[in-house]
C-alpha positions in Angstrom: 6.2 0.6 -36.9 8.6 1.2 -34.5 11.2 -0.2 -36.7 10.7 2.0 -39.3 10.5 5.2 -37.1 13.8 4.3 -36.2 14.7 3.5 -39.7 13.2 7.2 -40.1 15.5 9.3 -37.5 18.2 7.4 -37.7 18.5 8.0 -41.5 17.2 11.4 -41.2 20.1 12.4 -39.1 22.4 10.6 -41.5 21.1 13.1 -44.1 21.1 16.2 -42.2 24.9 14.9 -41.4 25.7 14.6 -44.9 24.5 18.5 -45.4 25.9 19.3 -42.3 27.1 17.3 -39.9 27.9 20.1 -37.3 25.0 21.3 -37.6 23.3 18.1 -37.0 24.9 17.6 -34.0 24.3 21.2 -32.3 20.1 21.1 -33.0 19.9 17.9 -31.8 22.3 18.3 -28.9 20.4 21.6 -27.9 17.2 20.1 -28.5 17.8 17.1 -26.1 19.8 19.2 -23.6 17.4 21.9 -23.1 14.3 18.9 -22.9 12.7 20.8 -25.6 12.1 17.0 -27.2 11.9 14.1 -24.7 13.6 10.6 -25.7 11.6 7.2 -26.0 14.0 4.7 -23.7 15.0 3.2 -27.2 16.3 6.3 -28.2 18.8 6.8 -24.6 22.2 7.0 -27.2 21.9 10.1 -27.9 22.0 12.0 -24.9 25.7 11.7 -25.4 25.0 14.4 -27.9 23.9 17.0 -25.3 27.3 16.7 -23.5 28.3 20.2 -23.0 31.9 19.2 -24.6 30.1 17.8 -27.8 28.1 20.8 -28.0 30.9 22.7 -27.5 33.0 21.1 -30.4 30.2 21.0 -32.6 29.2 25.1 -32.1 32.7 25.5 -32.8 32.7 23.5 -36.1 29.6 24.7 -37.0 31.0 28.3 -37.0 34.0 27.6 -39.1 32.3 25.5 -41.6 29.2 28.3 -42.1 31.8 30.6 -43.1 34.3 28.4 -44.4 31.1 27.0 -47.0 30.3 30.5 -47.7 33.8 31.6 -49.4 34.5 30.5 -52.6 37.5 27.5 -53.3 37.4 27.3 -49.3 33.9 25.7 -50.0 35.0 23.2 -52.4 38.4 22.4 -49.9 36.1 22.2 -46.9 34.0 19.6 -48.4 37.0 18.0 -50.1 38.1 17.1 -46.2 34.0 16.1 -45.1 34.0 13.3 -47.9 35.1 11.0 -44.8 34.3 13.3 -41.8 30.5 13.7 -42.8 29.7 9.4 -43.7 31.9 8.4 -40.2 29.8 11.3 -38.5 26.4 10.2 -39.8 27.7 6.3 -39.1 28.5 7.7 -35.6 24.9 9.4 -35.0 23.2 6.4 -36.2 25.5 4.0 -34.0 24.1 6.4 -31.1 20.6 6.0 -32.2 19.8 2.3 -33.0 22.5 1.9 -29.8 19.7 1.1 -27.5 16.7 -0.2 -29.7 17.9 -3.9 -28.9 17.8 -4.7 -32.8 20.2 -8.1 -33.6 23.8 -7.5 -34.7 23.2 -8.4 -38.7 20.2 -5.1 -38.4 22.8 -3.2 -36.3 25.5 -3.3 -39.0 23.2 -3.1 -42.3 21.7 0.0 -40.6 24.9 2.2 -40.2 26.1 0.8 -43.5 23.3 2.5 -45.0 23.3 5.5 -42.4 27.0 6.0 -44.2 26.0 6.0 -47.9 23.4 8.1 -46.8 25.5 10.2 -45.7 27.9 9.9 -48.1 25.0 10.3 -50.6 23.5 13.5 -48.9 27.3 15.3 -49.2 28.0 14.2 -53.2 25.0 15.7 -53.4 26.1 19.1 -51.6 29.2 19.3 -53.4 28.1 18.0 -56.9 25.9 21.2 -56.3 28.4 23.5 -55.7 30.0 22.2 -58.3 28.1 22.7 -61.0 26.7 26.3 -59.6 30.9 27.5 -59.6 31.3 26.6 -63.4 28.6 28.3 -64.4 29.4 31.0 -62.2 27.6 30.6 -58.8 29.3 32.9 -56.7 29.7 35.5 -58.8 25.6 35.9 -58.3 25.9 34.8 -55.0 24.4 30.8 -55.7 26.9 29.4 -53.2 26.0 31.4 -50.4 22.3 30.6 -50.5 22.8 26.7 -51.3 24.4 26.8 -48.3 22.2 28.9 -46.1 19.6 26.5 -47.5 21.6 23.5 -46.5 22.2 24.7 -43.2 18.2 25.4 -42.5 17.7 22.1 -44.0 20.0 20.5 -41.2 18.5 22.3 -38.7 14.9 21.7 -39.5 15.0 18.4 -40.8 17.8 16.5 -38.0 15.0 17.7 -34.8 11.8 16.7 -36.7 13.6 13.0 -37.5 12.2 12.9 -33.6 9.0 14.1 -34.0 8.1 13.1 -37.2 10.3 10.1 -38.3 8.2 8.8 -40.6 7.6 11.9 -42.6 11.1 12.5 -42.5 11.8 9.2 -43.9 9.9 10.0 -47.1 11.2 13.2 -47.3 15.2 10.9 -47.1 13.9 8.3 -50.2 12.2 11.6 -52.2 15.3 13.4 -52.0 18.0 10.5 -52.5 15.8 10.1 -56.1 16.6 13.3 -56.4 19.8 13.9 -55.8 20.8 11.0 -58.2 20.2 13.6 -60.8 22.3 15.8 -58.8 25.5 14.0 -58.3 26.5 13.1 -62.0 26.1 16.9 -63.0 29.2 17.4 -60.5 31.1 14.4 -61.9 30.9 16.0 -65.2 31.9 18.9 -64.2 35.0 17.7 -62.3 35.6 16.1 -65.6 35.6 19.6 -67.8 37.7 21.0 -65.3 40.1 18.3 -65.9 40.4 18.7 -69.2 40.5 22.5 -69.4 43.5 22.4 -66.2 
């Protein structure tokens, strides 16, 4: 049960990092900084997220992302850059999460790879949804802004929940990943259509 809980926390963070890395670090760091959640000893590695330097950088980057994510075309460029950043960030948070759990090294490596894959999948789903809505004039109707706010809300709610109810979050992540299997191809189809019309 402890291993499943650890997996739920780790993959919950990875999923939210794929949606919004900086919101994930910020909310987890603030939660720990103000003692809203007491960490079990095996998650002590996460205390690094509560350091003022980490919180300051995360807050500044979150503000930049919040603004960039609401501007048509800028949001796609931001997502393109973060195709590398979010999975790496998700893997880093996973490393901090499992670092004190005392798992065998091969299991550590496998969990880090899975976490990076989950973060990349969440990111690809986010980017794919944005591309699909942009292709039907989503920005004109404010759909892109609404999606951005929803992604922020999911990150701010799901990341702390991954500490409190990891098994619930594990279930949510599995269901969300199954849903993304349908969303991601829509983004690729949109990119192909754009490539043909360019």
